[in-house]
Wavefront OBJ file of the C-alpha trace (Angstrom):
o trace
v -17.282 18.110 20.218
v -15.480 15.631 22.494
v -11.856 15.354 22.638
v -9.738 12.444 23.850
v -8.636 12.766 27.525
v -5.434 10.799 27.355
v -3.280 9.878 24.544
v -3.605 6.321 23.076
v -0.261 4.562 22.267
v 0.911 3.399 18.733
v 0.404 -0.222 19.748
v -3.268 0.438 20.948
v -4.092 2.170 17.682
v -2.550 -0.574 15.576
v -4.254 -3.395 17.544
v -7.574 -1.875 16.748
v -6.825 -1.313 13.157
v -5.533 -4.892 12.427
v -9.093 -5.876 11.441
v -9.459 -3.331 8.633
v -8.252 -5.140 5.673
v -9.193 -5.126 2.099
v -11.043 -8.037 0.943
v -10.038 -10.074 -2.021
v -12.596 -9.431 -5.028
v -14.794 -12.380 -6.014
v -13.549 -13.642 -9.433
v -15.712 -15.468 -11.869
v -15.044 -17.085 -15.213
v -17.037 -16.287 -18.291
v -18.943 -19.193 -19.717
v -18.798 -17.829 -23.191
v -15.246 -16.635 -23.453
v -13.475 -18.242 -20.412
v -12.034 -14.939 -19.412
v -11.642 -14.371 -15.661
v -13.234 -11.112 -14.306
v -14.809 -9.616 -11.206
v -18.270 -10.856 -10.464
v -21.208 -8.613 -11.470
v -18.813 -6.412 -13.449
v -18.574 -5.914 -17.274
v -15.210 -6.850 -18.755
v -13.315 -6.176 -21.987
v -12.429 -9.268 -23.889
v -10.668 -8.938 -27.512
v -11.873 -5.489 -27.901
v -15.578 -6.172 -27.014
v -17.305 -5.303 -23.690
v -18.921 -8.424 -22.336
v -21.387 -8.907 -19.537
v -23.089 -12.003 -18.557
v -21.988 -13.700 -21.628
v -23.486 -11.086 -24.068
v -21.553 -8.450 -26.032
v -22.518 -4.823 -24.726
v -20.234 -2.850 -27.149
v -18.785 -4.747 -30.047
v -15.286 -4.654 -31.035
v -14.280 -1.826 -33.566
v -13.759 -3.060 -37.180
v -10.436 -2.163 -38.421
v -10.621 0.787 -40.848
v -9.520 0.096 -44.476
v -7.956 2.958 -46.149
v -8.591 3.442 -49.969
v -5.526 3.887 -52.346
v -5.085 7.004 -54.452
v -7.532 9.378 -52.560
v -6.046 12.733 -52.605
v -4.385 14.453 -55.653
l 1 2 3 4 5 6 7 8 9 10 11 12 13 14 15 16 17 18 19 20 21 22 23 24 25 26 27 28 29 30 31 32 33 34 35 36 37 38 39 40 41 42 43 44 45 46 47 48 49 50 51 52 53 54 55 56 57 58 59 60 61 62 63 64 65 66 67 68 69 70 71
């Protein structure tokens, strides 16, 4: 396995690494809800999972408790 013959300075290393940057994610606006989300990704909106303007997982309905159950 090859090993470096000479030490590379911190400046030389940092000059090379200046181009390794995180890209900003592409954002899209949902035509149905108007929510901003990452392109080609599902997103949550008001408890529902949405993708391409369609509901994948609907929002959970609030559970209603009955009165006078246990005695």
